[in-house]
N, C-alpha and C positions, 0 to 999 in steps of 0.2 A: 177309549180305543177309538176318539176319533183323530189323533194324529198317526196313531198306529197307519191308518186306513189311507190319511191323505199320502205316506209315504209310499205306501205298495202301488196305490195309483203314479205318484213323480216317477217312480224307478220303471212304474210297467209305461209310461207319455218315453224315457230316454232309449228305451229299446224298441219302442215302435219308429223313434224318429232317428234314428242311429246311423249312419254310412260305413259301409266299408274301406278302408284307406289303399292306396297300390302295397303290393304285396314286393316284398327285398327282386323277387323273379324279375316282373314288372316293368322296377324303376333302371335295372340293369340294362331290361334289352329295349328300352325309351333312350338310353346314355348311349347304347350302342349303335343306335338306330342315328342318332343327331350327329354323332362321330363319324357313320358314314358318309353321314351327308356331307357334312366339314369337310372331311378328305377332299369330295368331287366338288367343292363348289368356292371353298377359299384359294385353289389354285387360279383359278377360273378370274376371282374377282381381282387377284393379285396381277395375273395378264391383262385384266383390262387396265390396271392403274399407272400399268409402267408402258401401255399401248400409248395410251393418254397423252403421258408425262414428256414419251421420245414424240408423241406430232404437236406439242403445245415448244417444246424445243424447236421441232424442223422450222415451227412455222414463226419462231420466235427469231430464226438464223436468217432464215431466205430475205422476210423484210430485214433485217441488220444490215445483209451481202448487199440488198438492190441499194440503200441508204449511203452506206459506205461506197461504194463504184461513184455515185453521184457525189459525194464527197471528195472521189481520186479525180473524177472528170473536171472538176471546179479546182482545180490547181493542175492537172498535166491533163495534158490527149493523150488516151491509149493509141499505144503504135504499136506493130506487130510483135514488140520484144517486152509489151507489158507484162509481168507473171502474176500470182496467184499473191504472193508474195510482198509486190507493190501496192499493193489493191488495199491486201491486210494491216498495212501498218496504219492508216486510219480507221480500222476497227478497233472500238473499246474490248479490248478483252484481258487475261490475268497473264499475256507473257506467251513466251516459249516453253510448250512441253518435254522435257526429255526421258520423261520416267515409264510414262504408261504406255502400255502396248492394247488396241482395241480391235473389233471386230471391222474386218472389211464388206461393204456391197454384200449382198443378197445374192445369188445366181451361181449356178452350179459348175459355173465356168473356170471360176475362180481358184488356179491353181495352188495345192498342198498350202506350199510357200509364203500364199499373200492373204491366207484365210483372216488370219491376224495383222495388225498394222504397227511395226514396234516404233516408238517416238525415238528411240536412240540412234538413229540414222546407222542401225542396220539393215533396215528395210529399206532393198536398193531396185532399181529394175535398169535392163542396161548399166549399172555401175550409175545410174542417180539415185543419192541417197533421197528422202522421205524428210518431210517438215511435220512438228504439229505443234495447234496452238491451244491451250485451254480456254473454255468459256465461259461466263458468269454464271451460265445457268446450270452448270455440269459435262457441257456436250465438251468432245474434243473434234478438234479438223484434226484432219494429214491430207499433206497435196506435197508433188513431189517438187523440187526446191529449182528448175528446168523450165516446170508448167507455165508455159507461156503462149499466147495469143494465135502468134504465128500468123496474122494475119490481121487485116481493119474490114472485112466483111461480117455482113451478119452472124454468118453461119462460124466465125472464128470464138471460141473458147476456152477460159477457164477452167480447171473442176476440183473440189477437195472431198473427201469424204466424212462424212460429219457422223459418230456415231455418240446419239442423246445421252447415254450414260456415262461414255468414258473409257469404259471397261470392256475386255476381251469375256465375252459369257456366252457366245453361241456360234464356235470356230467350227464342230462339231456337222452345223448340218446347215444346206444349198441356201434353207432362208429359215427365220426365225422369228422372235420377236425380242430379240436385244440389234439384230444385224443394222449396223451402218448404213448409209444413202448417199450413192452418188450424186453430185449436185455441179449442175453444170452455167456457167455466169457467159455469155456471149458478150460480141462486141458492143450490141447494140442497145444494153441495159438488161435482156432477158434472162432470167433467172426459173431454171426446173430440175426436176430431177429423171431417171431414165424414160419413164414412160411418155414423155416428152418432148423428150428430143428432138432436133431438127435435122430432119433425113437428111438435107447435108452438111453435118456436122463437120468442125475440124478443128486442130490445134495443133499445140506441142507440147509435148512432153518425152520423157525417157531417151532423148538422142535424135527421135523422129516424128514426122508429122504423121497424125494419124491417117491422114489418106495413104499410106505408105505403107500402113500396116493391115488397115481394115479397108481398103478404096474408097471408089469417091462417094458410095451412099452409105447413111450411117441408119440403121436400124434401128427406132427405138423397144427398148428392152424390158417390158412393164415387169419383166419376170426380176428384176436386177430391183429393182422396189422393195423394202421387208415390209411385212406383212404387217409391221405396223403404221404403213402409211397410209392413211385414205383420201380419198379427193372429194 
């Protein structure tokens, strides 16, 4: 009789201490909620990661451009006819890029034919073709082959468009996470984006001086900087 009594007490104890599990419906609801959260969270995480990488590429390039210009000045005296092409020959890159298509700078004023920039020479301005250089960090530079200082004052500059990811991904929008950034290199060695451009900026590209079509006063344009560029 004792074993039977002990067994009954054991069964009774298990019944009192047992806990109900999740039902199939509850599990499906939990999975659905997690899926909704992931649907909104993952793109934000990816955008943040892309923005961080773009900013790192930008910072690395402007440092390299400053050092490259210093190296150029050690070998040559920059003149009004010094071009971006002359300067970039002193930069350590992967060399010319003739196949990529990249995003241009941000800004609602960019004309449709310049939303993307082709590295094969088909993108032209006033008949002047562009040229590209591939960077080791994956970025691609675009610049006009006739772009030169056009003078030897601090206001004179040459410029490039840097697309950090080296691919056209954001042509449909005026601004976006994949847009390129226009970078000025002034004759005095200053390097800046459009946000901090000089108000007296001048230079030569597309067969004419900037002041000939823009006037004597250059307005810094923060809206030309992409969303990922944070100071």
